Every structure is written in C-alpha cells, then in structure tokens.
C-alpha positions as CSV (number, residue, x, y, z in Angstrom):
1,X,-66.4,25.4,38.2
2,X,-67.7,23.2,41.0
3,X,-67.9,24.7,44.5
4,X,-65.3,23.6,47.0
5,X,-66.4,20.7,49.1
6,X,-67.7,21.6,52.5
7,X,-65.7,20.3,55.5
8,X,-68.7,18.3,56.5
9,X,-68.2,16.2,53.3
10,X,-64.9,14.9,54.7
11,X,-65.3,11.7,56.7
12,X,-64.5,11.9,60.4
13,X,-61.6,9.6,60.4
14,X,-59.4,8.8,63.5
15,X,-56.2,9.6,61.6
16,X,-55.7,12.7,59.4
17,X,-52.2,13.1,58.1
18,X,-53.0,16.5,56.5
19,X,-55.8,18.8,57.5
20,X,-57.0,22.4,57.8
21,X,-57.9,24.1,61.0
22,X,-59.2,27.7,61.1
23,X,-57.7,28.4,57.8
24,X,-54.2,26.9,58.7
25,X,-52.7,23.8,57.2
26,X,-51.2,21.1,59.4
27,X,-49.6,17.7,58.9
28,X,-48.6,14.9,61.3
29,X,-44.8,14.7,61.3
30,X,-44.4,11.0,60.5
31,X,-40.7,11.1,61.3
32,X,-41.6,11.2,65.0
33,X,-44.0,8.3,65.2
34,X,-44.7,6.0,67.0
35,X,-43.2,7.6,70.1
36,X,-44.4,11.2,69.5
37,X,-47.4,12.5,67.6
38,X,-46.2,15.9,66.5
39,X,-48.5,18.3,64.6
40,X,-46.6,20.7,62.3
41,X,-48.1,23.7,60.7
42,X,-47.2,24.3,57.1
43,X,-47.0,28.0,56.3
44,X,-45.1,28.1,53.0
45,X,-44.5,26.1,49.9
46,X,-40.9,25.7,51.0
47,X,-42.0,24.2,54.3
48,X,-44.1,21.7,52.4
49,X,-41.2,20.8,50.1
50,X,-39.0,20.2,53.2
51,X,-41.7,18.1,54.8
52,X,-41.9,15.9,51.7
53,X,-38.2,15.5,51.3
54,X,-37.6,14.5,54.9
55,X,-40.6,12.2,54.8
56,X,-42.6,14.0,57.4
57,X,-45.4,13.4,54.9
58,X,-45.1,10.5,52.5
59,X,-47.1,7.9,50.6
60,X,-48.1,8.4,46.9
61,X,-51.7,9.6,47.4
62,X,-50.8,11.9,50.4
63,X,-48.0,13.4,48.3
64,X,-50.5,14.5,45.7
65,X,-52.7,16.1,48.3
66,X,-49.7,17.7,50.0
67,X,-48.4,19.1,46.7
68,X,-51.8,20.6,45.9
69,X,-52.0,22.2,49.3
70,X,-48.4,23.3,49.1
71,X,-49.3,25.4,46.0
72,X,-52.3,26.9,47.9
73,X,-50.3,28.0,50.9
74,X,-47.4,29.1,48.8
75,X,-49.6,31.3,46.6
76,X,-51.7,32.8,49.3
77,X,-49.3,35.8,49.8
78,X,-49.6,36.5,46.1
79,X,-53.4,36.3,45.9
80,X,-53.7,40.0,45.2
81,X,-50.5,40.4,43.2
82,X,-50.5,41.1,39.4
83,X,-51.2,38.0,37.3
84,X,-47.7,37.7,35.9
85,X,-46.2,37.7,39.4
86,X,-48.8,35.1,40.5
87,X,-48.0,33.0,37.5
88,X,-44.3,33.2,38.0
89,X,-44.7,32.1,41.6
90,X,-47.0,29.2,40.5
91,X,-44.3,28.0,38.1
92,X,-41.6,28.3,40.8
93,X,-43.6,26.5,43.5
94,X,-44.7,23.6,41.2
95,X,-41.1,23.1,40.0
96,X,-39.9,22.8,43.6
97,X,-42.7,20.3,44.5
98,X,-42.2,18.1,41.4
99,X,-38.4,17.9,42.2
100,X,-39.1,17.0,45.9
101,X,-39.9,13.3,45.2
102,X,-39.3,12.5,41.5
103,X,-40.7,8.9,41.5
104,X,-44.1,9.7,43.0
105,X,-46.3,10.4,40.0
106,X,-49.2,11.7,42.2
107,X,-47.4,14.9,42.8
108,X,-47.2,15.7,39.1
109,X,-50.7,14.5,38.6
110,X,-52.2,16.8,41.3
111,X,-50.2,19.8,40.1
112,X,-51.4,19.2,36.5
113,X,-55.0,19.4,37.8
114,X,-54.2,22.7,39.4
115,X,-52.6,24.0,36.2
116,X,-55.8,23.2,34.3
117,X,-57.7,25.3,36.8
118,X,-55.2,28.1,36.4
119,X,-55.4,27.9,32.6
120,X,-59.2,28.1,32.7
121,X,-59.1,31.1,35.0
122,X,-56.4,33.3,33.6
123,X,-58.9,36.1,32.8
124,X,-60.0,36.4,36.4
125,X,-58.5,38.2,39.3
126,X,-55.6,36.5,41.1
127,X,-57.7,36.4,44.3
128,X,-60.4,34.5,42.4
129,X,-57.8,32.2,40.8
130,X,-56.3,31.4,44.2
131,X,-59.8,30.6,45.6
132,X,-60.3,28.2,42.7
133,X,-57.0,26.5,43.2
134,X,-57.8,26.1,46.9
135,X,-61.2,24.6,46.0
136,X,-59.5,22.2,43.6
137,X,-56.9,21.1,46.2
138,X,-59.7,20.3,48.6
139,X,-61.5,18.3,45.9
140,X,-58.4,16.3,45.3
141,X,-58.3,15.5,49.0
142,X,-61.9,14.5,49.2
143,X,-61.6,12.4,46.0
144,X,-58.7,10.5,47.5
145,X,-60.8,9.6,50.5
146,X,-63.6,8.4,48.2
147,X,-61.1,6.6,46.0
148,X,-59.6,4.7,49.0
149,X,-63.1,3.5,50.1
150,X,-63.7,2.2,46.6
151,X,-60.3,0.5,46.5
152,X,-61.1,-1.2,49.9
153,X,-64.4,-2.4,48.6
154,X,-62.8,-3.9,45.5
155,X,-59.9,-5.5,47.4
156,X,-62.1,-7.0,50.0
157,X,-63.5,-9.4,47.3
158,X,-60.0,-11.0,47.0
159,X,-59.6,-12.0,50.7
160,X,-60.9,-15.0,52.6
161,X,-62.9,-14.4,55.8
162,X,-59.9,-15.5,57.8
163,X,-56.8,-14.0,56.3
164,X,-53.1,-13.9,57.2
165,X,-51.6,-10.9,55.2
166,X,-48.2,-9.5,54.9
167,X,-47.7,-5.8,54.0
168,X,-44.7,-3.6,53.3
169,X,-43.9,0.0,54.1
170,X,-47.0,2.1,55.0
171,X,-50.1,2.4,52.9
172,X,-52.7,3.4,55.4
173,X,-54.2,6.7,56.6
174,X,-50.8,8.3,57.0
175,X,-50.0,7.6,53.3
176,X,-53.2,8.9,51.9
177,X,-55.8,11.5,52.6
178,X,-56.9,9.6,55.7
179,X,-58.0,6.0,54.9
180,X,-55.5,4.0,52.9
181,X,-54.8,1.8,49.8
182,X,-53.3,-1.6,50.7
183,X,-53.8,-1.0,54.4
184,X,-57.2,0.4,53.6
185,X,-58.3,-3.0,52.3
186,X,-57.1,-4.5,55.6
187,X,-59.0,-1.9,57.6
188,X,-62.2,-2.6,55.5
189,X,-61.8,-6.4,56.2
190,X,-61.5,-5.7,59.9
191,X,-64.6,-3.4,59.9
192,X,-66.5,-6.1,57.9
193,X,-65.9,-8.8,60.5
194,X,-63.1,-10.6,58.8
195,X,-60.5,-12.3,61.1
196,X,-57.3,-10.6,60.0
197,X,-53.8,-11.2,61.2
198,X,-51.1,-8.9,59.7
199,X,-47.4,-9.4,59.4
200,X,-45.7,-6.0,59.1
201,X,-42.3,-5.8,57.3
202,X,-40.3,-3.2,59.3
203,X,-39.2,-1.7,55.9
204,X,-35.6,-0.6,56.1
205,X,-34.0,1.8,56.0
206,X,-36.6,4.2,57.5
207,X,-38.9,1.6,59.2
208,X,-42.1,2.9,57.8
209,X,-43.7,-0.5,58.5
210,X,-42.5,-0.9,62.1
211,X,-43.0,2.8,63.0
212,X,-46.1,3.7,61.0
213,X,-48.1,0.7,59.8
214,X,-47.9,-1.1,63.2
215,X,-48.9,2.1,64.9
216,X,-52.0,2.5,62.6
217,X,-53.0,-1.2,63.1
218,X,-52.8,-0.6,66.9
219,X,-55.1,2.4,66.6
220,X,-57.6,0.2,64.7
221,X,-57.3,-2.8,67.1
222,X,-56.1,-5.2,64.4
223,X,-53.8,-8.0,65.4
224,X,-50.3,-7.6,63.9
225,X,-46.8,-9.0,64.2
226,X,-43.7,-6.9,63.2
227,X,-41.0,-8.7,61.4
228,X,-37.7,-7.7,59.9
229,X,-37.6,-7.5,56.1
230,X,-35.5,-10.7,55.8
231,X,-38.0,-12.8,57.7
232,X,-40.7,-12.6,55.1
233,X,-39.7,-15.8,53.3
234,X,-39.7,-17.6,56.7
235,X,-43.2,-16.5,57.4
236,X,-44.4,-17.6,54.0
237,X,-42.8,-21.0,54.3
238,X,-43.4,-21.8,58.0
239,X,-46.6,-19.9,58.9
240,X,-48.3,-19.4,55.6
241,X,-50.0,-16.4,54.1
242,X,-53.2,-15.8,52.2
243,X,-52.0,-12.7,50.5
244,X,-49.2,-10.1,50.2
245,X,-50.7,-6.6,49.7
246,X,-48.5,-3.6,48.9
247,X,-49.0,-0.1,47.5
248,X,-47.3,1.6,44.5
249,X,-45.8,5.0,44.0
250,X,-46.0,4.7,40.2
251,X,-47.4,2.1,37.8
252,X,-46.3,1.7,34.2
253,X,-48.8,1.0,31.5
254,X,-47.8,-2.6,31.2
255,X,-48.3,-3.2,35.0
256,X,-44.7,-2.9,36.2
257,X,-44.8,-1.1,39.5
258,X,-42.4,1.1,41.5
259,X,-42.8,0.7,45.2
260,X,-40.8,1.0,48.4
261,X,-37.4,-0.8,48.1
262,X,-37.9,-4.5,49.1
263,X,-41.2,-4.9,47.3
264,X,-39.5,-6.8,44.4
265,X,-38.0,-9.4,46.8
266,X,-41.5,-10.0,48.3
267,X,-43.0,-10.5,44.9
268,X,-40.4,-13.1,44.0
269,X,-40.8,-14.9,47.4
270,X,-44.6,-14.9,47.1
271,X,-44.4,-16.3,43.6
272,X,-42.1,-19.1,44.8
273,X,-44.5,-20.0,47.6
274,X,-47.7,-19.7,45.5
275,X,-49.1,-16.7,47.5
276,X,-51.2,-14.1,45.8
277,X,-49.3,-10.8,45.4
278,X,-51.6,-7.7,45.1
279,X,-50.7,-4.1,44.3
280,X,-53.2,-1.6,45.6
281,X,-53.2,2.0,44.4
282,X,-55.4,4.8,43.0
283,X,-55.5,4.8,39.2
284,X,-53.8,8.2,39.3
285,X,-50.6,6.3,40.1
286,X,-50.6,4.9,36.5
287,X,-48.1,6.9,34.5
288,X,-49.4,6.9,30.9
289,X,-46.0,8.2,29.8
290,X,-44.2,5.1,31.1
291,X,-44.7,2.0,28.8
292,X,-42.8,-0.2,31.3
293,X,-40.8,-0.1,34.5
294,X,-37.6,0.9,32.8
295,X,-39.1,4.3,32.1
296,X,-39.7,5.0,35.9
297,X,-37.0,7.1,37.6
298,X,-35.7,5.6,40.8
299,X,-35.0,8.2,43.6
300,X,-31.6,7.8,45.3
301,X,-31.8,8.7,49.0
302,X,-29.1,10.1,51.3
303,X,-26.3,7.8,52.5
304,X,-27.2,8.9,56.0
305,X,-30.3,6.8,55.9
306,X,-28.2,3.6,55.5
307,X,-25.5,4.8,57.9
308,X,-27.9,5.7,60.7
309,X,-30.9,4.0,62.4
310,X,-33.3,6.5,64.0
311,X,-30.4,9.0,64.2
312,X,-27.9,6.5,65.8
313,X,-24.8,5.7,63.7
314,X,-24.6,2.0,62.8
315,X,-21.8,2.0,60.3
316,X,-18.9,4.4,59.6
317,X,-19.8,7.4,57.5
318,X,-16.7,6.7,55.3
319,X,-18.2,3.4,54.0
320,X,-19.8,3.4,50.6
321,X,-23.6,2.9,50.5
322,X,-26.4,2.5,48.0
323,X,-29.8,3.8,48.9
324,X,-32.5,3.5,46.2
325,X,-35.9,4.5,47.6
326,X,-37.8,2.1,45.3
327,X,-37.5,-1.0,43.1
328,X,-39.5,-2.2,40.1
329,X,-41.7,-5.3,40.4
330,X,-42.4,-6.8,36.9
331,X,-46.0,-7.1,36.0
332,X,-45.8,-10.9,35.6
333,X,-45.2,-11.3,39.3
334,X,-48.3,-9.3,40.3
335,X,-51.5,-11.4,40.8
336,X,-53.8,-8.3,40.5
337,X,-53.7,-4.6,40.6
338,X,-56.5,-3.2,42.7
339,X,-57.8,0.3,42.0
340,X,-60.9,2.4,42.5
341,X,-61.9,1.5,38.9
342,X,-61.7,-2.2,39.5
343,X,-59.4,-5.2,39.7
344,X,-56.9,-5.8,36.8
345,X,-55.1,-9.0,36.0
346,X,-52.0,-9.8,33.9
347,X,-51.5,-9.0,31.0
348,X,-52.1,-5.4,32.0
349,X,-52.9,-2.7,29.4
350,X,-53.6,0.2,31.8
351,X,-53.2,3.0,29.4
352,X,-56.4,1.7,27.6
353,X,-58.6,2.0,30.7
C-alpha cells in the first residue's frame, strides 16, 4: 500500500473547493457564490450527501473526491468498532453517496476504489483500514489535480494563440480538486500567454456559469462576457468563436456524453456554424458499462429550481415543470474528447483504451 500523499505534494492553488485543515474537512459552499464565499465544515457522511444534493459541491471530478472524503469522515467514529459494524457503516454510507447524484459516474468510480482498499485490508484492524481509506481518498484528490494539469496540456494543443471560446456550466477549480477540466484548458492558455476571450453561458436553471465560472475567470484575470443560454447562437453567428469547450459528467463508450442541460443545444449550434466542439473530462468519466448515451440515467431535479431564481419565485408553484439536470450529446457532434490520456476523435471506442 502506497503511503498517503504529503500535503506538500498538493499544488498551492488559489481556489480549493474541498480541503483539510487541522484534521477537519471543509468545502466552499458554491450555492452562495459569487456574493458570499462561505466555508462549510463537513463533519458527517450525511452532511456530505446533503452538500452534494443541494449542489454546495458539484462537478464530476469534485464529486468523486467529495464522495471519497465523505466515506472517510463518515467512518471515523467507527474506526475502532468491530469489523462487521465498520463494514455495515461502509455499505450504508456508500449507498447514500451513490444515490445522491446518480448521473455522476465519478462518485461510483471513487467509491469502488475505496472498496478495493477495504477488500484488501479486511484482515487488519478497523483503525488501520480507516487510515488506508483516508490515504486512498487523498490520493484520489491528488491524482485529480495531476489529471487536470495533463488535460490542460493536451487541450492547449487544439487552441489558436488568440481564441474566442464559449463554455457552459462550471468546469474549473470549483468543479474539480482545484484546477479544472474544460476551464482548466482556458486557465492553461491564459498562463501560457494566449490571448483568450471567454463567453460564459449563464447556465439555467442554477446559473453555474454566471455565478461560478465568471467568478473563477475574474479571480484569474481572464477577460469574459456573460451571456444568457439562448444567446449562444447569436455569438456564434455575429461574433464568431474558435471553440466551444464543455465538460462531461459521464461518457459512454461510443463517445456520447452526458453534461449539464443545454450542452446538446450548443453542440447542434456549433455544428451548424462549423465551430469545433470539444468535451474535456478525466478518463474516469468514461462509463464502461454504458455502450451509448441511452444507457446513461438522467437525474430529474426539483421543480423549485425552475419555479425560483436564486430563491425568488418567478412562476406559480402550481404550474407543471420539467427539470432534467443533464442532456445527452451524440458522439458525432463532438469534434474531440480531451482527457489526461490524450485526445480522441470520432468514431470513439473508449472502452478499448
């Protein structure tokens, strides 16, 4: 078993959506941004489940890290309990976490890695098992940071030195372990001296683009313009773009991707206007059990997210609503899928890589 990564191995990044301090776990409550930066301590697995469900922490890679840490904090009170009780609690906690966001495959991926550690350690004391789970969760976090850097290096090769880019939802530091996937490529371009201008879809209904992506770009000093989701085609037609870069919460083996609702419309519009449409995600987002997008479950969110805007009612609660969190973009609309392993082009056969 490898030793747990030392805290000095973690890059000193300006934004840390989830972090440890003096043995306590904290997250940035993303529901409060951009007007308030609230740090919330996570003391129990149930608090982590709640944070995930209400989108206080979100983004596919960050959810995997959060789930792993949720197991660690949830099992800490049982680190000296009999093995069977420890195992029962592990099963209970992982079931809660998997159910918290069913579309995000990274949660299941991270929890399966913890299960492997548990299975390999079942003859040890529960305190030793807990320590190994803690070390594995930290390795998952560090690996994500390293993965994001590799994704950024690969994605940079696809951009011109002067680039107008449109992005959707939030795929930056807040959505990962602290760097970013799609937005990480933009950060890397900016750091490398590229002249980048970003158009930020506000991303209804919860405004992750307007609230989170724009806030992150401001922290990095990158020029940006916030637009409503239905202005994207206008920007493509009248202003012109060099690329659309989005993330993915799950990728099927054939390259179909599930991402924040509105992504499919962008892919269709980009194809019509001849604009490259890139999906950027860690390879852990590939679901080898999903041959195509039809096999990916789509989470249905609360009607209140349609009926309210930042807590303010905008339509009567009695009106019917539909609130899918994601849509499926067919592989043929995706110019390339950018991962830490490399850049893939259509036709995609991701289960073979």
